[in-house]
ZAMISE-452243 format. One record per residue: residue number from 1; residue in three letters; x, y, z of N, C-alpha, C in turn. Coordinates in nm, 2 decimals. Example, Ala and Ser with C-alpha at 12.3 -4.5 7.8 and 13.67 -1.06 7.14 Angstrom:
! residues 2
(1 "ALA" (1.32 -0.57 0.78) (1.23 -0.45 0.78) (1.32 -0.33 0.78))
(2 "SER" (1.28 -0.22 0.71) (1.37 -0.11 0.71) (1.29 0.00 0.79))
//
This chain:
! residues 86
(1 "UNK" (25.08 5.02 1.59) (25.13 4.96 1.47) (25.14 5.07 1.37))
(2 "UNK" (25.25 5.08 1.30) (25.27 5.18 1.19) (25.19 5.13 1.07))
(3 "UNK" (25.13 5.23 1.00) (25.05 5.20 0.89) (25.07 5.31 0.78))
(4 "UNK" (25.11 5.27 0.66) (25.14 5.37 0.56) (25.02 5.46 0.53))
(5 "UNK" (24.90 5.41 0.55) (24.78 5.48 0.52) (24.75 5.59 0.63))
(6 "UNK" (24.83 5.60 0.73) (24.81 5.70 0.84) (24.92 5.80 0.83))
(7 "UNK" (24.97 5.84 0.71) (25.07 5.93 0.70) (25.07 6.01 0.57))
(8 "UNK" (25.12 6.13 0.57) (25.13 6.21 0.45) (25.26 6.28 0.46))
(9 "UNK" (25.34 6.27 0.35) (25.47 6.33 0.35) (25.45 6.48 0.31))
(10 "UNK" (25.50 6.57 0.39) (25.49 6.71 0.37) (25.62 6.78 0.39))
(11 "UNK" (25.65 6.89 0.32) (25.76 6.98 0.34) (25.75 7.03 0.48))
(12 "UNK" (25.86 7.07 0.55) (25.86 7.11 0.69) (25.76 7.22 0.72))
(13 "UNK" (25.75 7.32 0.64) (25.66 7.43 0.67) (25.51 7.38 0.66))
(14 "UNK" (25.48 7.30 0.57) (25.34 7.25 0.55) (25.32 7.15 0.66))
(15 "UNK" (25.42 7.08 0.70) (25.40 6.98 0.81) (25.37 7.05 0.94))
(16 "UNK" (25.43 7.16 0.97) (25.40 7.23 1.09) (25.26 7.29 1.08))
(17 "UNK" (25.22 7.34 0.96) (25.09 7.40 0.94) (24.98 7.29 0.96))
(18 "UNK" (25.01 7.17 0.92) (24.92 7.05 0.93) (24.91 7.01 1.08))
(19 "UNK" (25.03 7.01 1.15) (25.03 6.97 1.29) (24.95 7.07 1.38))
(20 "UNK" (24.95 7.20 1.34) (24.89 7.30 1.42) (24.74 7.32 1.38))
(21 "UNK" (24.70 7.25 1.27) (24.56 7.26 1.23) (24.53 7.37 1.13))
(22 "UNK" (24.63 7.44 1.08) (24.61 7.55 0.99) (24.57 7.49 0.85))
(23 "UNK" (24.62 7.37 0.82) (24.58 7.31 0.69) (24.54 7.16 0.73))
(24 "UNK" (24.46 7.11 0.64) (24.41 6.97 0.67) (24.38 6.90 0.53))
(25 "UNK" (24.38 6.77 0.54) (24.35 6.69 0.42) (24.20 6.66 0.42))
(26 "UNK" (24.13 6.68 0.31) (23.99 6.65 0.31) (23.97 6.51 0.25))
(27 "UNK" (23.84 6.47 0.24) (23.81 6.33 0.20) (23.84 6.31 0.05))
(28 "UNK" (23.86 6.42 -0.02) (23.89 6.40 -0.17) (24.04 6.42 -0.19))
(29 "UNK" (24.12 6.40 -0.08) (24.26 6.41 -0.08) (24.32 6.55 -0.13))
(30 "UNK" (24.25 6.65 -0.09) (24.29 6.79 -0.12) (24.34 6.85 0.01))
(31 "UNK" (24.45 6.92 0.01) (24.50 6.99 0.13) (24.43 7.13 0.12))
(32 "UNK" (24.37 7.16 0.23) (24.29 7.29 0.24) (24.33 7.37 0.36))
(33 "UNK" (24.28 7.49 0.37) (24.31 7.58 0.48) (24.19 7.57 0.58))
(34 "UNK" (24.22 7.56 0.71) (24.12 7.56 0.81) (24.08 7.71 0.83))
(35 "UNK" (23.96 7.74 0.79) (23.91 7.88 0.79) (23.92 7.94 0.93))
(36 "UNK" (23.89 7.87 1.03) (23.90 7.92 1.17) (24.04 7.96 1.20))
(37 "UNK" (24.13 7.88 1.18) (24.27 7.91 1.20) (24.32 8.03 1.12))
(38 "UNK" (24.27 8.03 0.99) (24.31 8.15 0.91) (24.26 8.28 0.96))
(39 "UNK" (24.13 8.28 1.01) (24.07 8.40 1.07) (24.15 8.44 1.19))
(40 "UNK" (24.20 8.35 1.27) (24.28 8.38 1.39) (24.41 8.45 1.35))
(41 "UNK" (24.48 8.40 1.24) (24.60 8.47 1.19) (24.57 8.61 1.14))
(42 "UNK" (24.46 8.62 1.07) (24.42 8.75 1.02) (24.40 8.85 1.13))
(43 "UNK" (24.32 8.81 1.23) (24.29 8.89 1.35) (24.42 8.94 1.42))
(44 "UNK" (24.52 8.85 1.43) (24.64 8.88 1.49) (24.74 8.95 1.40))
(45 "UNK" (24.70 8.97 1.28) (24.78 9.04 1.17) (24.91 8.95 1.15))
(46 "UNK" (24.90 8.82 1.15) (25.01 8.73 1.13) (24.99 8.66 1.00))
(47 "UNK" (24.91 8.72 0.91) (24.88 8.65 0.78) (24.96 8.69 0.66))
(48 "UNK" (25.07 8.76 0.69) (25.16 8.80 0.58) (25.22 8.67 0.51))
(49 "UNK" (25.20 8.66 0.38) (25.25 8.55 0.30) (25.15 8.43 0.30))
(50 "UNK" (25.04 8.45 0.36) (24.94 8.34 0.36) (24.89 8.31 0.22))
(51 "UNK" (24.86 8.41 0.14) (24.81 8.38 0.01) (24.91 8.30 -0.07))
(52 "UNK" (25.04 8.33 -0.07) (25.14 8.25 -0.14) (25.15 8.11 -0.08))
(53 "UNK" (25.13 8.10 0.05) (25.13 7.96 0.11) (25.02 7.88 0.06))
(54 "UNK" (24.90 7.94 0.05) (24.78 7.87 0.01) (24.78 7.84 -0.14))
(55 "UNK" (24.86 7.91 -0.22) (24.87 7.88 -0.36) (24.92 7.74 -0.39))
(56 "UNK" (24.99 7.69 -0.30) (25.05 7.55 -0.32) (24.97 7.44 -0.27))
(57 "UNK" (24.85 7.47 -0.21) (24.76 7.37 -0.16) (24.68 7.31 -0.28))
(58 "UNK" (24.61 7.20 -0.25) (24.53 7.14 -0.35) (24.54 6.99 -0.34))
(59 "UNK" (24.50 6.92 -0.44) (24.51 6.77 -0.44) (24.65 6.72 -0.42))
(60 "UNK" (24.67 6.63 -0.33) (24.80 6.57 -0.31) (24.83 6.47 -0.41))
(61 "UNK" (24.96 6.44 -0.43) (25.00 6.34 -0.52) (24.99 6.20 -0.45))
(62 "UNK" (24.92 6.11 -0.51) (24.89 5.98 -0.45) (24.97 5.87 -0.52))
(63 "UNK" (25.02 5.77 -0.45) (25.09 5.66 -0.51) (25.00 5.58 -0.61))
(64 "UNK" (25.06 5.52 -0.71) (24.98 5.44 -0.80) (24.90 5.33 -0.73))
(65 "UNK" (24.95 5.27 -0.63) (24.89 5.16 -0.55) (24.79 5.22 -0.45))
(66 "UNK" (24.66 5.20 -0.48) (24.56 5.26 -0.39) (24.56 5.21 -0.25))
(67 "UNK" (24.62 5.09 -0.23) (24.64 5.04 -0.09) (24.73 5.13 -0.01))
(68 "UNK" (24.80 5.22 -0.07) (24.89 5.31 0.00) (24.84 5.45 0.02))
(69 "UNK" (24.71 5.47 -0.03) (24.65 5.60 -0.02) (24.61 5.62 0.13))
(70 "UNK" (24.60 5.75 0.17) (24.56 5.78 0.31) (24.42 5.72 0.33))
(71 "UNK" (24.40 5.67 0.45) (24.27 5.61 0.49) (24.17 5.72 0.52))
(72 "UNK" (24.05 5.72 0.45) (23.95 5.83 0.47) (23.90 5.83 0.62))
(73 "UNK" (23.89 5.72 0.68) (23.85 5.71 0.82) (23.95 5.78 0.91))
(74 "UNK" (24.08 5.76 0.89) (24.18 5.83 0.97) (24.19 5.98 0.94))
(75 "UNK" (24.16 6.01 0.81) (24.15 6.16 0.78) (24.04 6.22 0.86))
(76 "UNK" (23.93 6.16 0.86) (23.81 6.22 0.93) (23.84 6.23 1.08))
(77 "UNK" (23.91 6.13 1.14) (23.94 6.13 1.28) (24.04 6.25 1.31))
(78 "UNK" (24.14 6.26 1.22) (24.24 6.36 1.24) (24.18 6.50 1.23))
(79 "UNK" (24.08 6.52 1.14) (24.02 6.65 1.13) (23.93 6.68 1.25))
(80 "UNK" (23.86 6.58 1.30) (23.78 6.60 1.42) (23.88 6.64 1.54))
(81 "UNK" (23.99 6.57 1.55) (24.08 6.59 1.66) (24.14 6.74 1.65))
(82 "UNK" (24.16 6.78 1.53) (24.22 6.92 1.51) (24.11 7.03 1.51))
(83 "UNK" (23.99 6.99 1.52) (23.87 7.08 1.52) (23.87 7.17 1.39))
(84 "UNK" (23.89 7.10 1.28) (23.89 7.16 1.15) (23.76 7.23 1.12))
(85 "UNK" (23.77 7.35 1.08) (23.65 7.43 1.04) (23.67 7.46 0.89))
(86 "UNK" (23.58 7.43 0.81) (23.59 7.45 0.67) (23.53 7.58 0.63))
//
């Protein structure tokens, strides 16, 4: 069953970064970088532009209706699934 609380609208580049685990949503509704994935990019010298990319992260815009906010339980599950390292 589709549930609005199990989704976050992202621009394509950030969507791909989210899907691959480079970025994640924390329990305070802030988009953050997965430090383990960041270290992998640095080690492979694929981190060009990463600082500019990270500059746009932070607290997401939430709808006025709290019933439409992302579900913290689903956020936690997604982070465990993606092996997020802070």
